[in-house]
N, C-alpha and C positions, 0 to 999 in steps of 0.2 A: 529430708536431705540436709546433711551437715556442711559446714562451710568448707570442709576439705573434699566434698564430693563434686565433680564436675558433671555436666549434663550427661556426659556419657559414662559415669561412674569411675572416672580416672582421679587420682589424687591431684590437687592444685598446690596445696602447701604454701609456704613463704617463699618470695622471690629471691633467687640467689643473686650474689653480687653482679654476676654477669647479667641477669635479667634485669636488675635495678638500673644498670648503666643503659640497657636497652630501653628501658621504659623512660628514662630521662630523655634520651636521644628522640624517642618517639613524641614526648611532650613538646619538645622543642620543634619538631617538624609540624606538629598540629598547630602551634602558634604561628608559624611562618604561612602554613597552608590557610589559615583562618584569614590572615591579612590578605592574601591573594583572592580569597574568596569574596571578601568584602569589596575588594577593588573591582572584581569582575562583576558583582551584583550592581554596583554604582553606576556601570555603563549600561545596564539593562534598558532595553526599549520594548517594553511588554506589548503584546496585542491588546486590543481593546477587550474589556471585561466581558462583554457579551459574546466573545468568541471562545471564552473559556468555560461557560457554563450556562444554564438556563436562568432567565430572570425570576423573580420570585412569583410573578404571576402563574407560572406553570404550576408550582406547588400549592399556591392559593386555589387554582382550579381542581388540582387533585385532591386536596382536602375537602373542598366544597362537594365534589362528586362522590367522594368515599362516604362521607356522612349522609349523603342522600341516598346512597346505596344502603347504608346501614338502616335508615329509616324505612326504606322500601322492602328490604330483605334481611331483617335483623338476625333471623336464625342463621343464615349462611355466615355471616360476619362473626357471630358469637361462636359458632363451631370452629372456624379457623383460628379465632383468638384462643380459645380454650384448648385446641389442639397444640398450638405453639406453646402456651404456658406450661400445660402438662408435660410436653416433652422436655422443655428446658429443665423444669423443677425435678422431673424424674431423674434426669441425667445428672443434675447437681447433687441429688441425694445419694445416687449410686457412687458417685466420686467420693463424697464425704464419708460414706460407709466404707469404702475400701482403705481411706486413710485411718479411720478410727480403728480398723482391724489390723493396722501397720501392714497392709497389703499395698506395697508400692507398685501396683499395676493398674493399667487403665481398665475401666468396665467395658462392656461389650460395645463393639463399635459397628453399627450397621451403616456407616457412611459409605458412599460410592468412591471408587478410585479416582484420584484427582492428582495430576502431575505436580501441583504446587506442594502437595504433602507426601511426596515420595520418601523422605527420610522415615525410617522404621519408628523413630521416636514419636511421630505423630500419631501412631497406632498404639504404642506400648507404654510410653511413659505418661503418668497420670496428669501432669501438669499441661504438657503440650497436646495431649489427647482432649482434655477438658476444654481448652481454648479452641481447638479445631471444631469439635463438635458443637459448641455453643456458637460459634461464628457460623457454621453451615445451617444450623437451625434459624438464626436470625436472618441469614440470606434467603432462606426458603419463605420465611414470613414476609419479608419485604416484597419479595416477588408475587406472593400470593396476594398481599394487600393490593398492589397494583392490578393484577388480574382480576380482582373481585370488582373493580369499577367498571360499571357497564354503561353509563350514562355520559361518558367523556367522549369528545370527538376523537375519532379513530386516529387522526394525525398527531393529535396532542396526547393521546394515550402511547402511542408508539415512541414518541419523544420522551415521555415520562419513563417509559419501560427502559429506554436506552440510558438515561441519565441515572436511573435507580441502579441499574447494573454497573454503571461506572462507579458509584458509590460502594457498591458492594466489593468490586474488584480492588478499589483503592483500600478498603478496610481489612483486607486479608491480613491475618496475623504473620504471614510469611514477609509482609512489607515492612515489619518494625523489628528492630534488633532485639528487643527484650523477649519477643515471641517467636524467634526464628531459630531453631536449634542448629542449623547448618552454619549460621552466622556466628553464634555464640561459641559452637566448637571450634570453629576456624580461628576465632579471635584467642581462645585458650590455647589452641595448638602453637600459634605464632606469637605468643606473648603480646597481642595487640597489634602486631604488624599489619594484618589484614584490614583492620579498621583504619589505620593511617593510610595504607595504600588506596582504600575505598575513597578516602577523603581527597587524596591526591587526583583519582581518577574523576571525581566529581568536579574538583576546582578545574581540571583541564577541560572538562566539558563546558563549564560555565564560561571559561575564557575564549574557548573556540567558537561558541554560539552567542557572543555578546551578551553574556549574562542570563541567558536562557538555559533552562536546564533539559537538554537534548541528549539523552544517553546515546554514546557511541556504540553502535552495533558490530563494528568491525574495526581492526587495527588499520588506521589511516595509513601508517608508515609502510604497510606490506605491500601497498600496490601503488603503481604510477601508470597512468593512462598514457598508452602508445608504448610502453616498455614491457609490462608483464600482462596487462589486459588491453583490449581494444588494439590488437597487433596485426590484424589482416592487412596486407599491404595495399596501398592505393593513394590516390592523390585528390586533393581539393581542386575541383575544376571550375567552380563557380562560387560567388560570393556576393551577398548583398547584405543590407542592414538586418535582415530576418534569419539568414541561414548561411551555412557552407554546405556545398553539395559535394560529396565524396564519390568518385568513381573508383571501383576496385580493380585491382591488377588481374587479368585473367590468368587461370591455372590449366586451361585447356587449349588446344590448337585452334578449334573452332568453337563459335557461341551461336545460340539461337539470335535470329535477327532482331526480335523485338526486345528491348531492353525492359528491366524491371527498375522500379524506383520505390523505395520504402520511405513513408512518412511516419516517423516514430512520434510518440507524444512529446510535448514541449513541457510537461510537467516534470519529467525526468530526462535523462540523457539517453542518446541512441545506443551507447555501447552495451546495454543489456543484451543485445543480440550478438555481441562480439567480446565476451568476458574473456574466454581462452579457448585455443584452437579446438579442444575436444568438445565444447559445447556451443561453438559460434554457429549460429544460423547464417550469419553473412558468409563466413568461409565456405559453409556447406553449399550454399546456393551457387557461389562462384565455381566451386568444384563440379557442380552438376552441368556447367557449360552455359552460363548465362552472363550477359553483362548487366553488373548490378550497381546501382547508385543508392545512397542513402543520405537523408537530410540530416544535419547536425545544427539544431536550432540555436539562436543566440540566448544567452541568460540575460534577460533584459534588467536594466536599471531604471531609475525614476524617469529618465528622458524618454522612455518608451510609454509613459502613462496614457497616451492617447491612441495606442495601437489597439485595434480591435479584431474581431473575427475576420471583418473584411480584409485587413491587412494580411492576416494569415492566409487567406485564400488568394488574394491578388499577387503579393510579394512572396508568397511562400509556394503554394501549390501550383499556380498557373506559371510562375516564373521558372519553377523547377521542371515542369513538364515541357516547357519551351526549350529550356537550356539542354535537356536530354535529348529531345528531338533534333535540336541544331547539332549536337555533337555526333549523334549516331546516324544522322541522315535518315531516320525512320519516321514515318508519320504518325505512329502510335506507341504508346508505352503501356506495360503491365503495371498497375499501381497497387501499392500495399499500404494499408493504414492501420496503425496499432493504437488501440484505446481512443483517446481524443483525436489522435491523428487520423484514425478511421471515421470518427463523426465527421469531422471537417472534409475528409475525403469524399463521403457521401454528398455533402453540400456541394463540393466542388463539381461532382458528377452531375448534380441537378443544374448547376450553372451552365456547365458545358452543353447540356442537352438544350437549355433554353437558347443558347447561341449557335446551335447546329454545328457544334465542334466535336468531331469524333477522336479526339487525340488519346483517349484512353480505351484500350482494347479490352481489358478485363480488370476487375478490381477484386482484391483479397482484403478481408477485414480481420483482424486479430482482436479478439475481446472487446468488441465495439459496441456502443450503446448508440442507437439512433431514435430509439422510442423510450421515453422517460416517463411514461404513464404510471409506472411503478417505481417508486423511489428506494423501496427496499431499506437496507441498513443506513442509506444516507437521509432518510426522512428528517431526522433531527437537524440536518446541516442544510436543508432546502426549505426551511421555513422562513417567513419574512425577518424575524428577530435575528437570525444568524446572518442572512443575506443583507440585511440592512447594516449590521455590524461589519461585514466584509466590505460593504461600499463605503462606510466611513473610513474604514482602515486604509483602503486603496486610494482614496481621495487625499489622504494625509501622506501616505508613503510613495505614491505613484505606481507601486507593484503591490501584489499579494506575495509577501515574503515567503520563501521556500520552507522556513521552519513551521508556518502556520499550516500550510497544506500537509506536510509530512506529519505533523502532529494530529491533524484531523484523521488521516488514514490510520495512523497508528493506534488511536484509541478504538477503532473499530475491532483490534485484536490486542487490547491493552495488556492481558497476561503475558503475551508472547513478544510483543514489541515495546513495551515500557516497563512494566514491572519486574518481570522476569530478567531481562539484561540490566536493570537498575540493581536488583538484588546481587546478581553476580559481580557487577562493577563497584558498587559503592558499599556493600555489606561484606562480601566475600574478598574484596579486593583483587579480583582477577582481571587480567589484561583481556580486552575484547579479541575475539578470534580473528585470523586471517582468513576471511570468507569474502570472496570476491562479489558474490550477489549482495550482501549485505553492505559491502563498501558502496557499491553502486547505489543502493537504496538511500544511502545517507549523502549521496551527491546530487541533491535536488536543485532545482531551478525556480527563479521567481517567475510570476505570471504578470503581465502589463495590466494595469488597472482596468482600462476599458474592457480588454478581452475577457478578464475575470468576470466581470459584471455580465457582459454580453452571453457567456456561456452559463452561468448560473442562473440569470433571469429569464432569457429567451428559450434556452434549450432544455436545461435540467427542471426548472421550476415551472415554466409554462408550456413546455413539450410543443413549442410551435412547429418545429420541422416535421414531426410526425403527425400532430392532431390536425394541422392545417397547412400552414406555410410560414416561414421565416423569411424576412426580406434583407439581404445583403447585396451591396453593389448595385442597388436599385432594382433588383430582381427577386421576385418571389420564388423562394425554394421549397420543394416539397419532397418528402421521402420517397413518394410514389414516382417521382420523376427518375430516380435511379434505375436505368434500363440496360446497363451493359452486363455481361455475364459476370456473376459474382461468386466467391468462395468465402464463406464466414467460418472462422474458427473460435469457438467459445470454450469456456473451461468450466468444468463440472462444479468445483468448489470455489469460484472466483466470487469474492466478497466485493469487489469494484465493479464489475461489470457482470451481473449475474446472468447465467447462460439463458434463463428463460426470457429475460428482457431482450438479450440479443437476438434470440430465435424469433421473438415477436417482431422486432425491427426488420429481420430478414423477410418474414412473412409480408410485411407492408411494402417493400421494394417492388418497383415495377418490372423488374427483370424477369424474363422468360426462362433463362438459364440460371438456376440458383442451386448451390450445393452448400450444405451445412454440415460441420464436423464438430463433434463434442469431445475435446480433449479431457482426460482425467487430470486431476489436480487444479491448481489455482491460477491467478492472473498473469504470474511470471513463470512459475515451474511447468504449468500446463502448455506454455508457448516454447520455452526453451527446453526441449525434450529431444535431444539427438538421437538418431537411429542406433548409434553406436552402444548406447545405454538401454534404450527401450525400457525406461523406468515406468513410464505411464503409457497406458493404451488410449483408444478413442472409440467413439460410436458414429455409425453412419446410418442414414434412412433417407431415401430420396423423396419421401411423401412429406412435403413441408405444409400440406393442408391440414394436418393434424394438429391438435393442442400440444403443448410442449411436453407434458407429462405421458401423453399418447405416443408422441414421437419417439421419445426415450424408450418407452416400454417396448415399441416394436423395433427398435434399432439394432443393428448388428454391432457387437463389441468385437474389436480388432486389438490384440494384445500389443502391437508394435506402435512406434511413434507415428504421428500423423505426417511427418515431413515428407516421405516419399508419396503418400497418397496425394498431398497437395501439389508436388512436383508433377505427378502423373496427370493431375487436372491442368496444370498450367502449360505443360509441353505443347499440347496440340494447338495452344493459342499463343504460341511463340514463334511461329514462323520457320522458316529453314535454316540451315546451318551457314554461317558465314565466317570468314577468318576473325580470329579473336581481335578484340579492340584494345588497345593500350589507352590508359586514361588520358582524356583531354583530346584537343585538336588544335590547330593553328590559331583558331579564335578563341580558345578556352585553354590557355596553357596552364600548366600545374601551378597553383598558388602556395601549396604547402603539401607536406606528406600527410597521409591519413595517421591519426584521426582528427587532424586540423587543429585550429587556434581557438575556435569558439568553444569547444568541449572543456577546456581547462580554464576558460575566463571566470573570474569571480567578481561581479560588479559591486561597487560601493552603493550602499542604500543610504 
């Protein structure tokens, strides 16, 4: 390739006078942006190092076990090593042969399809194809080396597998300018403007997140909560230090007597269920003729450091249920819990049973884990070293900062949520899309120090609620004590609350009346699936005595959304029709318009 050949075969040539002026202007912009970047980095307050990667002891254990395996079964290790070297050398010789023959084309490429390498140059251009094939062969060799270790503790091995994959993903050639044909082509096409714009995007992200490199997934300026998302009409009718309670304005003349109250997770904000009218579960429930309440949790600052799970139960769940009963004059509510909101709802139900309190008529759980015996993809984050690091982090900060939790979830899908967006933003210079779901995803919340440790230690790590009991509010709480009618919706490809784990929790509940629905798609899309779109179907099977795989194999698939099926389950448990209720009452006057004041508050840490 000559200096006048671009990577796409177009002439580059000497820059014109206009281009030289543009180049000079871009250099000046780079100097200004570099100064801003250094200023942003100077204010960085990083998370503890143990929250960013494994300690050296993991790799020492891996090396020790690898060589022990090599001594025990040298033939297998040799076979894999020989296969790797033979493959890489053969490919290198084929590429060299093509160049010597002045054949500027790639050799045979047997590699599988990969979205990262969608540009045709990865398959046809000898330079990019050589890099891609060598990378993929190295990636396979690393995975195989870990798989070869048979003597390592299974949890340690799962942790090693996770971090090995993180290294593989991080080192992909697409993540580097010199080996990314899309970025190089864009830089040539724009006379370097794309790289300057990418640097500007990086600086903005650093400035926005206190020096942390958290890539924006959506255009923040495109959305405003309460104006073009979270717009379902309603009022805040109750407020305490933990939450604002929103009651929505009815759209029907009559409503079911028993009200519904939704407890969303406090790791994120409630309006994922009210992004826009056409996919708002909140609006849909109201339109079906129900009095609906939802909790908007406070975004805590360091003053909440001593707030634990007990406070969420007492001042969150119990206070909310009592407020809803008082406003509606009804003795019972139908409760809904989403993710950790469902986990805590289950503990609240166990507490109510111990007190002989029948305030909850039925309970629905969206993508909820109550049995943490299988830690799945979260195994690396539920070991002592990581949780010890979390404990030290929250002792210093008073909260688990939102970016730490968001980063943890993002690395479970690093190519989709970290590297892909970073490439588009920082190397291609593209503005983030105006996508409401991604905007919500970036609008995270902090977790109080005590609550974070309670949850990680007692529930996730020790599995006390399911395995035996967990004690909160001086009461032993066990999963088997949940005995109200329950409906559980899990999601088939959920990487946060795996459906088989949710199903196992459903089996352990003491309820005689259980319904389990498996929605297609993941943690969010499987729940936010309006009937008007019917994008994802769902599975049903009344026999919950079966193991998870057998349950699904025998389940009936329905092509439509699960929302109407759930409503038909809820309807006979919701009482007779009564005149529609306007938000609040004389003792609970409207405190603010929905979506309230807590949803937009940004605490200082």
